[in-house]
Steps between C-alpha positions, in 0.01 A plus 500: 500500500683205364304176489629205712691232313384224725178501699282259707153547607303294750754210519368227733679176588383253766666196630221308673367731779802730478466807275849599380377776262182684583383711203854640471595789263835587365663763268846523359598805286759514218853566618442488876619286786191399701575335832249252648514474876285310748523293813549129482183334373362820347469339159798657326634169369159407357471828325843473345429137402179607334679785309778265389278205398601266784144510650172530315256728683148381575360838394605841372694612201856598404575744225838559324531807285122542529419156361353222719740201550447156638815338625484123550873465585812695551588420134184688393608800701851480354356490151321831575828662625466450879819361665509400865812462717382284789673505851634153424651635172379175317847432370697168448821544701690233300428667167700798357392860505417480127297183541307649790423819311368305197329219691179422313589757226808350346616625161531219251733484198368609167411230239445130549754460783277717719165413361537122499792423729414788733861613523550817705665812369736544795699797351179697449385424849837604650493821299151602615570406866818708498321800340227480763742473788700783361194720463431465871866538605537139617825422317681443827397152397785412269406151392136471389546122465571451868239316715260728683590315821838669486349846516439713805138566607503842359641378161233233484230757566659719232485211244138441584410871461705512173309196374169676578616826341619313188168337434237711674361741248221652711543443882749356743383363842769464768412296805721593809812559281720601791360267770803270531773750416746702713523876489752523217326257269160652579649833385596350168150344448329834577725675250413229250129563561558871437689419173208285381256777581718753310451285188130566526392164651230518770576286804290345773710469815381273783706563811496503882804735506347839559830702445540330157128564415527869596826537308388372161119503485304759318172381667418248766200256475404406853339154511289392797251215553507386141443839327665831417451723806650804346773641269734755650787727398818414694592870493187595692497246780756339737610139529314491835178609326541223229547227774205640695279477194593145406460377853176684569652715783406817315211576270620520143410790269242430233614293198669797349728476207815683590637513144 
């Protein structure tokens, strides 16, 4: 069996008397879409923040490609190839699509102009941005220098996913990517997720939308009371079963890996 690309064992995170992660385990396999579901307050956000470097666990370990990693910030996780698209998108509306895609990773001009005067290589950034948007079928966006605030919700989400796909070399984490979108735009984002997966990139999908989860996920990680309750195969259970597991209305199967 293939080894997981990203694992966590015994992750614990406390905020005072509140235990957000309680010896939590996690496994993501190469090339899969792993959905993470759980009721509000189950600890999903803390798990994702720990995996993306936004939160430092009190205990436990994270391994990427079999090697232990210690993320002290999202920049650390990015440096290791883990890109996260948060529900808030973390974009600057007044800046252009290109500027948002390269925020914090700007390409500087060659030679002294870039080294000393820190001049940006705008043509190179525009070329790469257009290539990445083209790769994911997002060229309904004609002007990549237009401000992000002029885009629709689905287009903004598309740019955020394209940015993650452009720079994430190991894992992409998507936090509620269709939460604020209508039916048509949600469809485009789900297609985009499938396109990213087709390029061999494993994806962690956090979502409350069960039809979307059951449509695209290869496996479902059910999170409850700060830990992994079980991992199930969406082809073997119903949506009602999944909801019953995560709310405690139905006893979950053992922590079986439905690979």
